[in-house]
N, C-alpha and C positions, 0 to 999 in steps of 0.2 A: 034160096041158098046161094051163098057167094061162092067165089072161086076157091077161096082158101079153106072152106068147110069141107069136112070129109063126111062121107056117107056113113050112117049107122042104122042098123036094123032097129025097127020099132021094138021098144021094150027092153033094150039093152041097158044094163046098169052101169057098166064101166066103158065109157067111150074110149076109143084108141087115141094115142097121143097125136097132137097135130103134126102134120107133115111139114118138114123143114124144106124150105125153098133154097135154091142156090142163089148166092148173092150176085147181084148185077155187077157189071164191070165198073170198078172204081169205088165200090162200096166195102165197108169193113166187115170182115167175117170173124165172129167170135170163136175162140177155140173150143173144141168139144170138152165137156167136163171130164176130169181124170177118173178113171176107173179105180175103185178100191183094190189095192194090192195087199195080199196076206203078209203078215209079218214074217220076215226071213228067219229061219230057225238058226240058233248060234252054232258056230262050227264046232267040230269035235275038240274037247278040251277047253273050251271057253265058257266062262260063267255068264249066264244071262243077266243083263242089267236089272237092278231092282226097280220096281215101279216108283215113280216120283211121288212124294207125299202130297197130299192136297195143300194147295196154297191158302193161307189164312185170309180172311176178309179184312177189310179196313177196320182198325181198332181192336183186333184180337191179338192175343199173345203168340209170337212165333217161337216154337222151341228151337233150341240150338241144333245145328246139324250134327249127325252121328260122326264120331271120330274115324279118321282114316287109318289105314294100316301104319303101325308104328307110333301113333299118337296116344296120349294118356286119356283114358276113359274115366270119367268121374264114378265113384261107387254108387251103387243104388241106394235110394233112401231107405232108412229104417222105418219100421212101423211105429206110429205114434204111441207114446206112453200115456198113462192115465192122466187126464187133465190137459193134454196137448192137442192142438188142432191136427186133423189128418193131412197127409201130404197132398199137394195140388195134383189134380187130374191132368191128363195130356191136353195141352193146348190152353191151359189156365195158368195164370200168374201165381207165383208163390204167395204173394200178399197183395193187398190193394195197392195198384200203382199211384193212385192219387192220395194215399194216406200213409202215415208212418207205420213200420212194422210193430208187431206186439212188443211190449216192454220185456226186456230180459231175453229176447230171442237171439241166439248166436248167429254169426254171419253164415255159417254152413247150413243152418236150419232155415234162414231166410231165402237161400238160393235153392232149397230143396235137396241138398245133399245129405248124406249120412254122416254121422259123427266120425271124425278121423280116428283110426285105431291107433293106440300108443305104440311107439317105436321100441326097438330093443334096448335103447340106452337108458340108463337110470342114474340119477344124481348120486354123488358119493355119500357114504353113510354120514349121518350127523354125529359129530363127536359128542362125547359126554362131558367131562370136566374140562378138558383143554382140546384145542384143535389138534388134529393129527398131522402136525407139521413142526418144524423147529420153531420154537416160541420166541417172541419178542421179549424185551426187558419188562414191559408193563404187564404182560400176561404172566411172567414169572412171579412178579409181585402180587398180582391179584388172585392167582389160582390157589395158594394156601388158604386165603380167607374164604373162597368159594367152597372149599372142602367142608368147612364147618356149616355153612349155609345149606349145602346140598343134602347132607346126611347128619343132622346135628345129633340124633340119638346115639349113632354108632360112634362118632367122632368126639363131640364134647362130652357125651356120656362116659366114654372110656377115660378121657382126661379127668373128669371129676372123680371117678372111682378110684383111680390110681392116686391122685392127690389126697383123697380122704384116707386111703389105707396108710399112706406115708405119714400123714399128720396124726392119726390115731396111734400108729406104732410108736411114733417119736414121743408122744404124750405119755403113753402107757409105760414104755420101757424107761425113758430118761426121767419121767416123773417119779416112777417107783424107785429107781436108783437114788434119786435126790433125796426122797423121803427117808430111805434107809440109811443113807450117809449121814443125814442130819440127826437121826435117832442115835446112831453110833457115836457121833461127835458130842451129843448132849450127855450120854451116859459114860463117856470115858473119863478116865482119871487124869490127873495132871501130868503124871510121868509117862503115860501111854498116849498122850494127846498128839504128838508128832507122828507116831506110827499110824494112828487111826486116821489122821488127816491124809497121809500118803495113800492108805488103803482106800479112803473115800474118793480120792482123785481117780484111782485105778478103777473102781466100780463105775464111776460116771463115764470114764472113757470106754469100758467094756459095754456098757449099756448103749452107748451111741453107735457101736458097731452093728448092732441088730437093725436100727432103722436105716443105717447106711447101706447094708446088704439088701434090704427090702426095697430101698429107693432104687438101687442099680437093677434089681429084678423088674420093678414096676416101669422104670424108664425103658428097659429093653422090650417089655410087653407093649408099652404104648407106641414105641417106634415101629414095631412090626405091625401093629394094627393100622397105624396111619399109612405105612408103605403099601399095605394090601389094599386099603380103601382108595388111595390115589391111583394105584394100577388098575383096579376094577372099575372105578368111576371114569377113568379114561376110555374104557371100552363101553361106556354107557350102562354099566351094571350099578346096582345099589343093594349092598349087602347089609344084613342085620348085625347087631352088636354081637350076638352069640355066634354067628358064622365067622365073623372076623376073629374073635377070641380063640375059637377052635383052630382056625388056621394059623394064627400067630403063635400058639403054644408049640407048633412043630419046630419052630425056629428059635425057641427061647434059650436054649443052651449056648449056641454060638453067640447070639446077641448078649447074653449075660457075660460070657467071657470077654467080649469086646469092651463092654462098659467097665468090667473089672480092670482091664488094662488101663483105661482112662483114669480110673480112680487110683490105681497104683502110681501112675505118672504124677498125679497131683500130690500124693502122699510123699513121694520121693523129693519133689520140689519143695514142699513145706518142711520136710526133714532137713534139707540143706539150709533153709533160711533159719530154722530153729537151732541147728548146729553152729551157725555163724553168730547167732545171738548168745549162745552159751559161751562160745570162745571169747566174745567181747567182754562179757561179764567176769571171766576168769583172768584175762590178761591185763585188765585195767584200762585206763583212759586211752593209751595209745592203741590198744586192741579194739577199743570201742569205734575209734575213727576208721581203722582198717575194716571192721565189721560192717559199718554203715556203708562204706564204699562197695564192699563186697555184696551187700544186700541189694544196693541199687543196680549194680551190673548184673546180678542173678535175675533181678526183676525184669530188666530190659531184655536180657537174652531169652528168659523164659516166655515173655510176651511175644517176642518175635518168633521164636520156635513154635509157640502154641498156635499162633495165627497161621504160620506156613503149614505145619502138620495137620492142624485142624481142618484146613481147606482141602489139602491134598487127600486126606483120609474121611472126609465128610460123608462119602457115598458108601461107606462100608456097610452100614445097616441095610440099605437097599439091595446091595449086591448079595448079601447073606439071605434075604427074604425072597427076592425075585428070581435070583439065579441059583439059589441053593448051594452056596459056597461056604467053605470053612473061613475062619478068621484070617488066616495068612493069605489064602487066595483072594478073599474079598479085599484086603488091603492092597494087593498088587492090582486088583481090578480097578479099584477107586483111583489109584496112583495113575494108571494109564488112561482112564476116562478124563481126568482133569488136566492132562498134559495139553498145553496150548489154550486152556480155558480157565486158568487159574484166576485172574482178576474178575472175570464174569461171575464165576462161582462165589468168590469171596464177597463181591459187591452185593449179590442177591441176598446171601445169608446174613451179612452184617447189616444191610439196610432193614430187612425184616426184623432183626433183633432190636435194632434201635427204635424202630416204630413200636414194637411191643413194649420195650422198657419205658419209652416216653408216655405211652398210653397207661401203663400200669402205675407210674408215678403220678400221673395227672388225676387218675381215679382214686388212688389210695391216699393222696395228701389230704383231701377234704375230710376224710374219715378220721385221720389222725387228729386234726385240729378240733373236729367236732367232739371227739371223746374228752379232750382236755377241757374244752369250753363247758360241756354238760357236767363233767365232774366238779368244776369250780362253781357252777350255779347250783348244784344240788347240795353239795357239802363244801361250803366255802371255808369252814373252820377245821377240816379234816378230822371230824368227830367220828366218822365211820357210819353215819346214818344213811348215806347214799351208796353204800357198798353194792347193794343188789343191782341197782340201776347201772352203775359202773361195770359190773361183771357182764350184764346183758349187752351193754355196748361193746365190750371186748369180744364177746362171742360173735356178735354181728360182724365186727371188723374182721375176725378170723374167718368167718364164712365168706365174707366178700373177697378176702385175700385168696382163699382156696379157689373161688370161681375164676378170679383173674389168672391165677397160676395155672389152672387147667386149660383155659383157653389159649394162653401163651405157649404152653408146652405142646398142644395140639397143632397150632400154626407153625411152630418151629420144625416140628417133625414132618409136617406136610411139605414145608419148604424144601427140605432136603430130598424128599422123594420127587417132587416136581423137577428139581434141578437135575436129578439122575436121569429121568425120562427125556429131558431136553438134550442132555449131553449124548445120549444114546441115539437120539433121532439125528443129531448132527454128525456124529462120527460113524454110526453103523447102519443108518437107514431104518431105524426102528419104526418110523412112521409108516413105511410101506408094509412091514409085517403086521402092524396093527390094523391097517386098512383092509388087508387081505382076510385077516381073521374076522373082522366085523362084517365084511361082505359074505364070507362063507357061512357065518352063523345066520345072517339074515336069509340066505338061500336054504337054510335047513341042514347044512353040512356040519356036523359036530365032530368030524374026524381031524380037524385042523389042529396042530399041537399048540401048546402054550407059547404065545409069541414072545414073552419075556425070557424064556430060556435061551442061553447062548446057542447060536447055530454052530453045527458041527462042520468041520472042513469038508468040502465037497458035496 
């Protein structure tokens, strides 16, 4: 036994620890090992610090630290849908760090976040026929043609029905009157021939009044149908032909009165011209010169007045239908809306009319030449052998003319309605009312009033 060994009893399992010797003079004495101190309890009102998360090993994915107070915390991931990969577990990467993410995976899914929730803002409602703002010149020209393309059954169908009614009425009444007048003239005696011819002229003139009245009624109906279609199409609606006609008949009386005033003005002008011609024939050569000068001056004055009054009062049908006004109130309304916008209104209406007239002549002229050429080829000697073929060609030409006239009347009526909406947007802010109406309807609120009615004061 050495000096440093301690004595132990025989058979003892745990020998006592070795005895520490005091260091000699000049030697280094190691400090005693520190004793384990229990963790100090947190003071009153303090929150104990959270345990530190385990540190990842080399090559493992380290999750981002938790957000501090006041910082943005990402939303928790949503459960995977059918056919999608499950979200990554804690400590695992969202995808293979050494390979590309799956095809079609959005950025928020690659990072393990949930799909962001939609905000409260919603885009403005998509307009129907025209944008809900003051229109440019190009839009004003294109919108009337889009009316036919957007709802051809209700628009072109209405124009075709109206033209057919006018043509059939004209053929029936004027044709019947012409046949009757011819029969009377053939059976008349020589002494009564002058009186019978005068009566025949009166019969034909009276027979023309019926198609004229019907054409006024049909024009008023077509104008009301197109105004309603443009107004509802602007709000994104698409009405059927029966619905438009039913709504148009509610305004047929004031519209017919307005078109009757136009016809009366035309008759007065024609009466003045006819009166000048009669005066010229009675007074002799000197009166003829005066009458010719008077007719030229009347024609120029009538044209200038017609263009000015026609532009200022062009919006009367739209005001009658959409604002439910009478004829006089609608005339004042149209006059006030076009104040300051005369040339813009005149330019749009005139340009559309020129386009339609040019297109009509371009399409109708080949048919006219074709009829004459076919008639010359079938019956060069005018023997009457090809009369059936010529009649068939004439019926085809009349049908084509009716189609072109129906299309032109529809586009012209739609042009006036589009100009009316544009002027109200520019002068009264109608686009704001239309936008509010469409938004409230999308939200399910059906209590919003008709946006086309005039707003009450206050």
